[in-house]
Each structure stands twice: as structure tokens, then as C-alpha cells.
VEXDREN-2710 file (C-alpha; in Angstrom, 1 decimal):
% VEXDREN-2710
k/r/px/py/pz
1/MET/-3.3/-14.9/-148.2
2/THR/-5.2/-18.2/-148.3
3/ARG/-4.1/-20.4/-151.3
4/ILE/-7.4/-21.7/-152.8
5/ILE/-7.1/-25.5/-153.2
6/PRO/-7.8/-26.8/-156.5
7/LEU/-10.9/-29.1/-157.0
8/ALA/-13.3/-30.5/-159.5
9/VAL/-16.4/-31.7/-160.0
10/ASN/-16.2/-35.9/-158.8
11/ASP/-13.0/-35.5/-156.6
12/ILE/-13.0/-37.4/-153.8
13/ILE/-12.4/-35.5/-150.6
14/ARG/-11.5/-36.5/-147.4
15/MET/-11.9/-34.5/-144.5
16/LYS/-10.8/-34.1/-140.7
17/LYS/-13.8/-35.0/-139.0
18/ALA/-16.4/-37.6/-140.0
19/HIS/-19.8/-37.1/-140.7
20/PRO/-22.1/-38.6/-138.4
21/CYS/-22.4/-41.9/-140.5
22/GLY/-19.1/-42.5/-139.7
23/SER/-17.4/-41.7/-143.4
24/SER/-15.0/-38.9/-144.0
25/ASP/-14.8/-39.3/-147.8
26/PHE/-17.1/-37.1/-149.9
27/ARG/-17.7/-36.6/-153.6
28/VAL/-17.6/-32.7/-155.4
29/LEU/-20.8/-32.4/-157.1
30/ARG/-20.5/-28.4/-157.8
31/ILE/-17.9/-26.0/-157.6
32/GLY/-18.3/-21.9/-156.6
33/SER/-18.0/-19.8/-153.6
34/ASP/-19.8/-22.5/-152.4
35/ILE/-19.1/-25.9/-152.9
36/ARG/-21.9/-29.0/-152.9
37/ILE/-20.6/-32.1/-151.8
38/VAL/-22.4/-36.0/-151.2
39/CYS/-21.2/-38.2/-148.5
40/GLN/-19.9/-41.3/-150.0
41/LYS/-21.5/-43.9/-147.2
42/CYS/-24.9/-42.1/-146.7
43/GLY/-25.8/-40.3/-149.6
44/ARG/-26.6/-37.0/-147.8
45/ASP/-25.9/-33.9/-149.8
46/ILE/-24.3/-31.1/-148.5
47/THR/-23.5/-27.3/-149.4
48/VAL/-20.7/-25.7/-147.8
49/PRO/-19.2/-22.4/-148.3
50/ARG/-15.7/-23.0/-150.1
51/GLU/-13.6/-21.0/-146.9
52/LYS/-15.0/-23.4/-144.2
53/LEU/-14.7/-26.6/-146.6
54/GLU/-11.2/-25.7/-147.3
55/LYS/-10.2/-25.4/-144.0
56/ASN/-11.6/-28.9/-142.8
57/ILE/-9.9/-30.8/-146.0
58/LYS/-7.4/-33.5/-145.1
59/SER/-6.6/-34.9/-149.0
60/VAL/-7.9/-34.5/-152.3
61/GLN/-7.8/-37.5/-154.9
62/SER/-8.7/-36.3/-158.2
63/ALA/-11.6/-38.1/-160.4
64/ALA/-9.1/-39.3/-162.5
65/THR/-7.3/-41.3/-159.9
66/ALA/-10.5/-42.3/-158.0
67/ALA/-11.6/-44.0/-161.3
68/GLY/-8.2/-45.5/-162.0
69/GLU/-8.2/-43.6/-165.2
70/ASN/-5.1/-41.7/-166.7
71/HIS/-6.4/-38.9/-169.1
72/ARG/-3.1/-37.6/-170.2
73/GLU/-2.7/-37.8/-174.0
74/PRO/0.4/-39.5/-175.1
75/LYS/2.9/-37.4/-176.7
76/GLY/4.5/-38.9/-179.5
77/GLU/3.4/-39.2/-183.4
78/PRO/-0.6/-38.7/-184.0
79/ASN/-2.0/-42.0/-185.8
80/GLY/-2.5/-41.5/-189.0
END
């Protein structure tokens, strides 16, 4: 059984093989059985079946990490 890699819109994925323009980084635009990605260097928009994409992913950087943000709510007393 294949494990599904959790992806979210705006995640940055690094592929094992580079795009013809030379970049290996892509941003996720749409998620489903097909995943739509856009090249970070040239802007080419590509729709790839999830199975094929997951086989070629080297690493995933979440959207929050890519933007340098931390979306976690602090635990403690709520502001009154």
C-alpha cells in the first residue's frame, strides 16, 4: 500500500528531476487526484497525476515555512 504524501496549496515541492528550465522547485496550485503545480523559475503550469508526482518528489516545504510564518496559536490564557 502506498502512503499518500500530505500536500497543501502553496507548498513548495522539490522534484528529483529538474524542469527543462533548470529549476527543481514547484509551487502547488491545486490538489486532488491530479495535482497542479507551477515552476518557480519560468512559471510553467503543469497538471500531473498524484501517483506520478509523489514518485518524483524529493522534499516538501510547507507554505507556512516557505513564507517564514508560524500559524500555530500560542497555548495559554486568551487575551481578554
